[in-house]
C-alpha positions in Angstrom: 55.6 -9.5 -3.9 53.9 -6.1 -3.7 50.7 -6.0 -1.7 47.6 -5.8 -3.9 45.8 -2.5 -3.9 42.2 -2.8 -2.6 41.0 -0.3 -5.1 42.1 -2.5 -8.0 40.7 -5.7 -6.5 37.7 -4.3 -4.8 35.0 -5.2 -7.3 32.8 -7.4 -5.2 30.4 -4.7 -4.1 32.0 -1.8 -6.1 28.8 -1.0 -8.1 26.6 -1.1 -5.0 29.0 1.0 -2.9 29.2 3.7 -5.7 25.4 3.8 -6.0 24.9 4.0 -2.3 27.5 6.8 -2.2 25.4 8.6 -4.8 22.3 8.1 -2.7 24.2 9.7 0.2 25.1 12.7 -1.9 21.5 12.9 -3.1 20.2 13.0 0.5 22.7 15.8 1.2 21.4 17.6 -1.9 17.8 17.2 -0.7 18.6 18.7 2.7 20.4 21.6 1.1 17.7 22.2 -1.5 15.0 22.0 1.3 16.4 25.1 3.1 13.9 27.5 1.6 11.1 25.2 2.4 12.6 24.7 5.9 12.5 28.4 6.5 9.0 28.6 5.4 8.2 25.7 7.8 9.6 27.7 10.7 7.3 30.6 9.8 4.3 28.2 9.6 5.0 26.7 13.0 5.5 30.2 14.5 2.1 31.2 13.0 0.4 28.1 14.5 2.0 28.9 17.9 0.6 32.4 17.7 -2.9 31.0 16.8 -2.7 28.7 19.8 -1.8 31.6 22.1 -4.6 33.7 20.7 -7.2 31.0 21.1 -6.0 30.3 24.6 -6.3 33.9 25.6 -9.6 34.8 23.9 -11.4 31.5 23.1 -13.3 33.2 20.3 -13.9 31.8 16.8 -11.8 28.7 17.6 -13.4 26.5 14.9 -12.5 28.9 12.1 -9.1 29.5 13.5 -8.4 25.7 13.5 -9.6 25.6 9.9 -7.3 28.4 8.8 -4.3 26.9 10.7 -5.0 23.5 9.2 -5.1 24.9 5.6 -1.8 26.6 6.1 0.0 23.6 7.6 -1.4 21.3 5.0 -0.3 23.7 2.2 3.2 23.8 3.6 3.4 20.0 3.8 2.3 19.8 0.2 5.0 22.2 -0.9 7.6 20.2 1.1 6.5 16.9 -0.4 6.6 18.3 -4.0 10.1 19.9 -3.5 11.7 17.0 -1.6 10.8 14.0 -3.7 10.9 15.4 -7.3 14.4 14.1 -7.8 13.2 10.5 -7.5 11.0 11.1 -10.6 13.0 13.6 -12.7 16.7 13.3 -11.7 17.6 10.3 -13.9 15.8 11.5 -17.0 17.4 15.0 -16.8 20.8 13.5 -16.0 20.5 11.3 -19.1 19.4 14.2 -21.3 16.0 12.6 -22.0 14.3 15.9 -21.2 15.1 19.4 -20.2 14.7 20.6 -16.6 11.7 23.0 -17.1 9.7 20.7 -19.4 10.5 17.8 -17.0 9.2 19.8 -14.0 6.0 20.5 -15.9 5.5 16.9 -16.9 6.1 15.6 -13.3 3.8 18.2 -11.9 1.0 17.2 -14.3 1.6 13.5 -13.6 1.5 14.1 -9.8 -1.9 15.9 -10.1 -3.2 13.1 -12.3 -2.0 10.5 -9.8 -3.5 12.5 -6.9 -6.9 12.8 -8.4 -7.2 9.4 -10.1 -5.5 7.1 -7.6 -4.9 9.1 -4.4 -8.3 8.3 -2.7 -7.3 5.0 -1.1 -4.3 6.3 0.8 -6.1 9.5 1.7 -9.1 7.6 3.1 -6.8 5.3 5.1 -5.2 8.3 6.8 -8.5 10.1 7.2 -10.4 7.2 8.7 -8.3 4.1 8.9 -6.1 5.0 11.9 -8.6 6.8 14.1 -12.2 5.6 13.9 -14.3 8.0 11.8 -17.2 7.5 14.2 -15.1 8.6 17.1 -13.9 11.6 15.2 -17.5 12.6 14.3 -19.1 11.9 17.7 -16.4 13.8 19.7 -16.7 17.0 17.7 -12.9 17.3 17.9 -11.9 15.6 14.7 -10.6 18.8 13.1 -8.6 19.7 16.1 -7.0 16.2 16.3 -6.0 16.2 12.6 -4.6 19.7 13.0 -2.5 18.4 15.9 -1.3 15.5 13.7 -0.3 17.8 10.9 1.5 20.1 13.4 3.4 17.3 15.0 4.5 16.0 11.6 5.5 19.5 10.5 7.5 20.0 13.7 9.5 16.8 13.1 10.0 17.4 9.4 11.2 21.0 10.1 13.5 19.9 13.0 14.9 16.9 11.1 15.7 19.0 8.0 17.3 21.7 10.1 19.7 19.3 11.8 20.4 17.4 8.6 18.4 14.1 9.0 16.6 12.6 6.1 12.9 12.0 7.0 9.8 10.6 5.5 6.6 12.6 5.3 4.5 9.5 5.1 6.0 8.1 8.3 5.6 11.4 10.0 1.9 11.8 9.2 1.1 8.3 10.3 2.9 8.9 13.6 1.3 12.3 14.1 -2.2 10.9 13.6 -1.6 7.9 15.9 -0.2 10.2 18.7 -2.9 12.9 18.3 -5.7 10.2 18.3 -4.3 8.5 21.4 -4.0 11.8 23.3 -7.6 12.7 22.5 -9.4 9.3 22.7 -7.0 7.0 24.4 -5.3 3.9 23.1 -8.7 2.3 22.2 -9.4 5.1 19.8 -6.6 4.1 17.5 -6.6 1.1 15.1 -3.2 -0.3 16.0 -3.8 -3.2 13.6 -3.9 -0.8 10.8 -0.7 0.9 11.9 0.9 -2.5 12.1 -0.1 -3.3 8.5 1.3 0.1 7.4 4.6 -0.5 9.2 4.9 -4.0 7.7 4.5 -2.4 4.3 7.3 0.0 5.1 9.6 -3.1 5.5 8.2 -5.1 2.6 8.1 -2.4 0.0 11.9 -1.7 -0.3 12.5 -5.5 -0.4 10.0 -5.9 -3.2 11.5 -3.0 -5.1 14.9 -4.5 -4.7 13.8 -7.8 -6.1 12.1 -6.2 -9.0 14.9 -3.8 -9.8 17.4 -6.6 -9.6 15.4 -8.7 -12.1 15.1 -5.8 -14.4 18.8 -4.9 -14.4 19.7 -8.6 -15.1 17.3 -8.6 -18.1 18.5 -5.3 -19.4 22.2 -6.1 -19.0 22.0 -9.6 -20.6 19.7 -8.7 -23.5 20.9 -5.1 -24.3 23.9 -3.7 -22.6 26.1 -6.7 -23.0 24.9 -7.6 -26.5 27.5 -7.8 -29.3 25.4 -5.2 -31.2 23.9 -2.8 -28.7 21.9 -0.8 -31.2 20.2 -3.8 -32.7 19.5 -5.3 -29.3 18.1 -2.0 -28.0 15.7 -1.8 -31.0 14.6 -5.3 -30.3 14.1 -5.3 -26.6 13.6 -1.7 -25.4 10.4 -1.0 -27.4 8.9 -4.2 -26.1 9.8 -3.4 -22.5 8.3 0.1 -22.8 5.3 -1.1 -24.7 4.7 -3.6 -21.9 5.0 -0.9 -19.3 2.5 1.3 -21.1 0.1 -1.6 -21.5 0.2 -2.7 -17.9 -0.1 0.9 -16.7 -3.2 1.4 -19.0 -4.8 -1.7 -17.6 -4.3 -0.3 -14.1 -5.8 3.0 -15.1 -8.8 1.4 -16.8 -9.6 -0.7 -13.8 -9.1 2.4 -11.6 -11.6 4.4 -13.6 -13.9 1.4 -14.2 -13.4 1.4 -18.0 -12.5 -2.2 -18.5 -15.9 -3.5 -19.3 -16.5 -5.6 -22.4 -12.8 -5.9 -23.3 -12.4 -2.1 -23.5 -9.5 -2.2 -21.0 -7.5 -4.7 -23.0 -8.1 -2.8 -26.2 -6.9 0.4 -24.7 -3.9 -1.4 -23.2 -3.0 -2.9 -26.6 -3.3 0.6 -28.2 -1.1 2.2 -25.5 1.4 -0.6 -25.7 1.5 -0.2 -29.5 2.1 3.5 -29.2 4.8 3.0 -26.6 6.5 0.3 -28.8 6.4 2.5 -32.0 7.5 5.7 -30.2 10.4 4.0 -28.4 11.6 2.2 -31.5 11.7 5.5 -33.4 13.3 7.2 -30.4 16.1 4.6 -30.1 16.7 4.6 -33.8 16.9 8.4 -33.8 19.2 8.5 -30.8 21.6 6.0 -32.3 21.7 7.9 -35.6 22.2 11.2 -33.8 24.8 10.1 -31.3 26.8 7.7 -33.5 27.5 5.5 -30.4 25.1 3.1 -28.8 25.8 4.1 -25.2 23.4 3.1 -22.4 22.5 6.8 -21.7 21.6 7.3 -25.3 19.6 4.1 -25.8 17.6 4.5 -22.6 16.4 8.1 -23.1 12.9 7.1 -24.4 12.5 4.5 -21.6 13.5 7.0 -18.9 10.9 9.5 -20.2 8.1 6.9 -19.8 9.3 5.8 -16.4 9.4 9.5 -15.4 5.7 9.9 -16.1 4.8 6.6 -14.3 6.9 7.6 -11.3 5.4 11.1 -11.1 1.9 9.5 -11.2 2.9 7.0 -8.4 4.3 9.8 -6.3 1.1 11.8 -6.6 -1.1 8.8 -5.9 0.6 7.9 -2.7 1.9 11.1 -1.1 -1.3 13.2 -1.7 -2.9 11.2 1.1 -0.5 12.8 3.6 -2.2 16.2 2.9 -5.6 15.2 1.7 -6.5 12.7 4.4 -6.1 15.0 7.5 -7.3 18.0 5.5 -10.6 16.3 4.7 -11.3 15.9 8.4 -10.3 19.4 9.2 -12.7 20.8 6.6 -15.5 19.0 8.4 -17.6 15.9 7.7 -20.6 18.0 6.8 -18.8 19.8 4.0 -16.9 16.8 2.6 -19.5 14.0 2.7 -18.7 12.4 6.0 -15.6 11.7 8.1 -13.3 9.2 6.5 -14.5 10.1 3.0 -12.1 12.2 0.9 -13.8 14.0 -2.1 -12.1 14.7 -5.4 -11.9 18.4 -4.8 -9.7 17.9 -1.7 -7.5 15.4 -3.7 -7.2 18.0 -6.5 -6.3 20.8 -4.1 -3.7 18.6 -2.3 -2.2 17.4 -5.6 -1.9 21.0 -6.8 0.0 22.0 -3.7 2.5 19.1 -4.3 2.8 20.1 -8.0 3.4 23.7 -6.9 6.2 22.6 -4.6 7.7 20.7 -7.5 7.5 23.8 -9.8 8.8 26.3 -7.2 11.5 24.4 -5.4 12.2 21.3 -7.4 14.6 22.8 -10.0 17.3 23.3 -7.4 17.2 19.7 -6.2 17.0 18.2 -9.7 20.0 20.2 -10.8 22.1 18.8 -8.0 20.9 15.2 -8.2 21.0 15.2 -12.0 24.7 16.1 -11.9 27.5 13.6 -12.5 28.2 13.5 -8.8 24.9 12.2 -7.6 23.0 10.6 -10.4 22.9 6.8 -11.0 24.0 5.2 -14.2 21.2 5.5 -16.8 20.5 1.8 -17.0 20.4 1.3 -13.2 18.4 4.5 -12.8 15.8 3.2 -15.2 15.5 -0.1 -13.3 15.3 1.6 -9.9 12.7 4.2 -11.1 10.5 1.6 -12.8 10.6 -0.8 -9.8 9.9 2.0 -7.4 7.0 3.3 -9.4 5.4 -0.2 -9.6 5.7 -0.9 -5.9 4.5 2.6 -4.9 1.5 2.3 -7.2 0.7 -1.2 -5.7 0.9 0.3 -2.2 -1.4 3.2 -3.3 -4.0 0.8 -4.7 -4.0 -0.9 -1.3 -4.3 2.4 0.6 -0.9 2.0 2.3 1.3 5.1 2.6 5.0 4.4 1.9 8.1 6.4 1.6 9.1 6.8 -2.0 12.7 7.5 -1.1 13.1 4.4 1.0 11.5 2.3 -1.7 14.0 3.7 -4.2 16.9 2.9 -1.8 15.6 -0.7 -1.8 15.7 -0.7 -5.5 19.3 0.6 -5.4 20.3 -2.3 -3.2 18.5 -4.8 -5.5 20.3 -3.5 -8.6 23.7 -3.3 -6.9 23.5 -6.9 -5.5 22.2 -8.2 -8.9 25.0 -6.6 -10.8 27.7 -7.7 -8.4 26.3 -11.2 -8.3 26.6 -11.4 -12.1 30.1 -10.0 -12.0 31.2 -12.4 -9.2 29.9 -15.4 -11.1 31.7 -14.3 -14.2 35.1 -13.6 -12.6 35.0 -15.6 -9.4 37.6 -18.2 -10.5 40.1 -15.7 -11.7 39.9 -13.1 -8.8 41.2 -13.7 -5.3 39.3 -12.5 -2.2 39.5 -9.0 -1.0 41.7 -8.1 2.0 39.7 -8.3 5.3 40.1 -4.5 6.0 38.5 -3.7 2.5 35.7 -6.1 3.1 35.0 -4.5 6.5 35.0 -1.0 5.0 32.5 -2.0 2.3 30.2 -3.8 4.8 30.3 -0.7 6.9 29.1 1.4 3.9 26.1 -0.9 3.3 25.3 -1.3 6.9 25.3 2.5 7.4 22.5 2.9 4.7 20.5 0.0 6.3 20.9 1.7 9.7 19.7 5.0 8.2 16.5 3.5 6.9 15.9 1.5 10.1 16.6 4.6 12.2 14.0 6.5 10.1 11.4 3.7 10.8 12.4 3.4 14.5 12.6 7.1 15.3 10.1 8.9 13.1 6.9 7.0 14.2 7.4 7.4 18.0 8.8 11.0 17.8 5.9 12.2 15.6 3.4 10.3 17.8 4.8 12.2 20.8 4.8 15.5 19.0 1.3 14.9 17.7 0.0 13.8 21.1 1.5 16.8 22.8 0.0 19.2 20.2 -3.4 17.5 20.6 -3.3 17.7 24.4 -2.3 21.4 24.2 -5.0 22.3 21.7 -7.7 20.4 23.6 -6.6 22.2 26.8 -6.6 25.7 25.2 -9.9 25.2 23.4 -11.7 23.7 26.4 -12.9 20.7 24.3 
């Protein structure tokens, strides 16, 4: 008897392995697309080094020099965030043909600014005053310098990691930079290690929650729509309701965020938004079926992907704006921003606009690569991963906890892959023999490599950026004589 070929029998984790392979290609594409931003980062760091040298030699006008350097580093970080994470929001929708590249970039940029201004305050305030005591920052008179050191440490690590080909999280880098700079300036007692512990716990919990939610969504979508005898009829029945529910829940979140839910107004607005989402999606699905002549998943999910694109862009702006706005508010000075630990709307708007600018200037290159057939996820799985990621990131933002959007999305990929393979295994378990041991080992290695990548990012980024931030803080304090 001929030996069975692993490729034909290897279906146990086939979907998950393919999607994880696409994530690997996407990370490589991110690193390649980040090259222009990386070169700009090298220039920024060189400029900061020259500023440190000038201050050390002259000592004149140090306060204004720190302010200028802080603005430059913060602006570069905003550009890097906008250029690096845009594929999480836009890649699936462009790949499915739901929207063109340029209109998609504009929509994502607007959604990011809206998320930054409306919902970015909690994360920004956590980073501005939840890691290092605001009273200590204000009383010492060195708060601006410490936050500049934190930004510089984070920028050094992001630039170095990108240059050597390592995926890195901006959120993790900023938290580590602030912790290290604060410790170098004020000692271990000056840093709230309990807050850092809660943030780190969220970094572990968020991908798990995204995986559970994405898995549940893909099971629902697969059973009710994609495996239905009449896909078009099932899509017209289920997808409008799903999108309408998304719109309604998101509207409830916004009304509570803006304190507009008094007297039932929030529920009324949610019902209106849900109704608009239902009608628009039903019309869109009907039009796509009539235009395409075939009820394929990519065709049916175009309207839903467009909605999830906007929610994901909002979530990204709400969470990642704090990486820029939090430290920047301290650098600008408590007297001009309303007190240390408080982040005004103007700073949130400015930080959100730098992220949006990064999306517009550098995002097209990345989305073009990630939206290609090599790297994009299947439309149905992409929708589930995007929606689950957005929900988890928004929940973290509301709690003031910075998380990595990319790592949350990878958790969603794991959830979707395991859910689909679990369904397939249950359906065909009796008829299919086990895989050869060598094939099982190869597939376990693929999955473990991605888990190892995420764990390495958690394990390495925080201490490395803390060390870099602490070193920058010590050097700046020494040169300024503070």
